[in-house]
N, C-alpha and C positions, 0 to 999 in steps of 0.2 A: 624576622621582618613581618610586620602585620599586613593583612590583606585589606585593601581599601574597598569598602562597600559604600557607594553613593546612592542615597535614597532621594528620589525625585517625587515630591508629593508627600508632605509630612502630615497626613491625616491619621485616621485610626489604624489603617494597615501599615503605612510607612513607619509611623512612630512605634507601633508594636513590634515591627521587625527590629528596630533599633534597641528597644527595651529588652527583647528576648536575647539579643547578642551581647548585652552587657555582662552576662554571666561568664563570657569567654574573655576575661580581662587581658588586654594586651595582644590579643590575636587578630583583632579587627580595628581598623580606623573607620569609624562611622561618620560619613559626611552627609549632611542634609541640605536640601534645597526646596524651597516652596516660594510661590509668587507672593505669599503673605509672610513677610519677614517676622511678624509677631508670632506666628505659629512655630516657625523654626526655632526661634529663641525660647519659646515655651517648651518645645520638645527637648532642647538641650538642657534646660533647667531640670527637666524630669529625669535626665540621665539617659535619654534615647540616642543622643548624638555626641560625638567628640568634637565636631567642628561644624559650623554653619557656613555655607557658601552662598552668598547673595547673587553671585554670577553663575548662571547655569553652565556655561562652557567651562569655567574654571572648576566647577563641581565635578565634572566627569572626566577631565583630561587625564588624570592619573588612576582612574578607577579600574579595579580588577573585575568588579561586579557592579552593575547598575540596576537597581530595583525601581522600576517605574510604577509607583502606586498612584495611578492617575485614572480619572474617568476616561472612557474610551474616546470621547470627543476631543481630548487633548493629546492623544497618543501620536497621531501622524505628525502634527506640528512639532512635538517634542523630539521625535526621531529625526526629523529633517534638520532641526537646530543642532542636535548633538552629534550627528553622524560623523562630521569631519574631525571632531575632537576626540573621538573614542580611540584608544590605543589598540593595537593588534592583540587579539586573544581575549578581549573583554567579553563578558557574558551579560547580555541585557535581558532582565527578567521582567515580564509585563504581567501585572496582576489584574488588568481590566477584564470585564466580563464577556468579551468577544474575542475569538481567536482567528477566524478566517481572514477578515480584512486586515487587521494589524499584522498578521504574518506576511501578507502580500506587501504591505507598506515596508516592512523591515527588509524583505528581499530586494525591494526597489531602492531603498534609501541607504542602507548600511553598506559600507565598503567591505570588500572581501577580508575575511579574518576577524570580523566582528559578529558575534553570534547571538541571535535572538531566540528566546525560549518563552513560551507561554507558561505562566506561573500562577494559576488561579487558586486563591486561598478559600478553603472551606473551614470555617472557624470551629474553635473548641465548643463542645456541647454546653459548657458552662456559660457561654455568652449568647446563646441563640435567642434568648428573650430580652437581652439587654438592648435598649433602644438608644443608648448614648452613642453619638457618632463623633467624628472628627478626632482631634488630638485628645479631647477629654474622654473618649471611649477607648483609648489605647491601654493595653495591658501586656505585661511581659509574658503572660501565659495565654494570650489570645488564641494561639495556634496549637496549644497542648492537646494531644489526642484528636486533632483535626486532620485535614488532608491538604496537600497541594497537588492539583492536577497539572501535570507537566506535559506539555505538548509542543511539537515543532515539526518542521518538514523533514523529509527523508534526507535532505542535504545537511541538516544540522549535525555537527560532529558529536561523537559520543562523549567526549570530555566535557562539552557544554551541558549536555543532559545530565552527566554525573555531577557537575557543579550544582545544578539546580536541585538534584536529588539530595546531595549532601547538605545543602543549605536548608532544605525542608526538614531534614532530620535534626539539624542543629536548632531549628525552631521548635522541636519536639512534636512535629507533625509527621504523618506518613506520606511519602511520595507516591503518587498514583499516575502511572504513565498512561496517557490517553490520546486518542486520535483527535485532531483538530475539529473535525466535523462532529465527533461524539461530544466533545466539550460544548460546542455551540448548541447542540440539541438539548443537552441537559440544562445549560444556563438559560436558554430561552424558556424552558418549562418551569424551572425551579428558582430562578432569580428574577428574570424579567417579568414573567407571567404573574406572580403574586403581586407585584407592584402595579401592573396594569389593572388587575382585579380591584386593588385598593383604590386606584384612581377612578375606575368606573363606578364603584360603589359610592365614593365621595361625590362624584359629579351627579350621579342619579339622585342622591339624597339632597344635596345642597341646592340643586337647580329646581326642585319642586316648589310650587307656590306655597305649600304649607310648611316649608322648612323652618320659618321663623318660630312656629310653635313646636314643630316636630323635633327640633334640635334639643329641646328640653327632655325628650324621651330617649335620646341617643346615649346608650350606656356602654357597658363593658363589651358586648358583642360588636357593636359598631366601632368602638375605639380600637379593639384588637385587630379587626380585619382591615380597617382603613389606615392603620398606623404606618405601614411601610411606604405609603406615598409621601410621607414627610420625613422619615428617619433613615432612609437608605439612599438611593441615587438621586441627585438633583435632576429636575425635569429635562435639562438639555442632555445630560449623560444617559438618562433612561431612554429618551426619544432616539438618541443616536444608536444605543445598543439594540433597540427594537428594530430600527430601520436597517442597520448593517446586517443584522441576523434575521432578515425579513422572512425568508422561507420557513425557518423554524418557528419564528414568532407567529406567523399566520397559521401554521399547522397546529400549534398548541392552542391558539385562540379558537380555531374551528372545533377542536376537541372539547374545550370548555363550554363553548356555545351549545354543542350537542348534549353535554352533560346537564346543563341548565335547562335545555328543552325537555329532556327526559323527566327531570324533577317537575317542571311545569305541567307536563302531560299527566303525571301521576297525581299531582295535586288537583288539577282540573277534573280528572276522572273520579276523584274521591277514592282512589285506590290506596287506602291506609296501609294495608299489608305490604304492598310493593314499595311504598314510600318509606316505611319503617325499615324494611330490609336494606333498601338502598342507603339510607343514612347510617344504619348499623355497620354495614360493610365499610363505608367511608370512615367511620369512627375507629373501627378495628385496624384498618390500614394505617391510619395516622398513629395510633397507639403503638403498633409494631415498629413503624419507622422511628418513633421517639425512643423506644427501648433500644433499637439497634444503634441509633446515633449516640445515645448516652453511653452505651458500652464501648463504642468506638473500636471494636475489635476487627480491624480491617486486614490484619496480617495474613498473608497467604491468598487474599482475594484478587490481588493484582500483581502479576509477575511481568517485569519488563520484557518486551518482545525483542529486545536487542541485547547482546552480551556486552555489558558495561563493566564487568569485573576488572578488566585490565586497564580501564581508562580513568581510574581515580586520579585526579590531579593532585600534585603536592600541596595544593592550596589548603585542603582540609585533612591531610594525611595524619596529623597528630591529634586531631580532635575527634575523629570517628574511627571505630574499630573496622578492620577489614571485613568485608562481607564474604561469606562463603558462597560459592556457586551452588545453585539448587541441588546438583547431584552430589555435593559434598556434605549437605546437611542431613 
């Protein structure tokens, strides 16, 4: 009997989940729903879905797993709509970039026996420079050698966490068990912040009186730094993510402002040596991160804080090998 995975939001992430599961032929029934029926039909033609459900409630009523691949501004409404239709034991995986508020919404809206888990995707190093979004940016190997940050409250049962972990591995990614607040801090700094910087740069440049002529000089550096304001989150989703994660967003903004102030002071003082050291240190830090991210050798860096070895559901029992306990390895 196949496991039904319903994917709500058939964009880059949702379609890639479907494509990655295509390799397990017959093990999963992949049902897709999106407000844009043209997108779901396209994803089905690509081989990412077995079935398109135009009605949201019908899409989830028989689901064993629901993957909500939605911007965070759509999460609460979607949870409220599907809550009554979810069968007992279902695991709802949320890929949106904020964990704190959505976890609270799930606690409020989902009936007992329906389990919400944060499932934050960190993509394969192969696609970090790929700016193609939406269904056109979907790939079967989008998550290969990437990570899924798995987070939930202490009330979440271990079987639900194990289901999320197993699915991450089936998608060829490493499961990373993380605290909700920890995920929100990192996402504010490393997902929201770069887009805010891109927006600030674009606004600062295009609002200047001389932009009509200056735009002719905007080349690779401007294009690369400003690109994320157009090829990642839509403005409403980005604004919602920043506002919901306000404390962390303000903290990282303050840190960025301080860093820019230091650069400004070094330039104004004509301190060439300090400025060069500052920029060289930044360059080396980025190069080291790129090497680490490309190697994607995360094994052993994150050990689950709970014992999940005995909680493996029958759901994936024949698809994944049994893990040994740390003391048995």
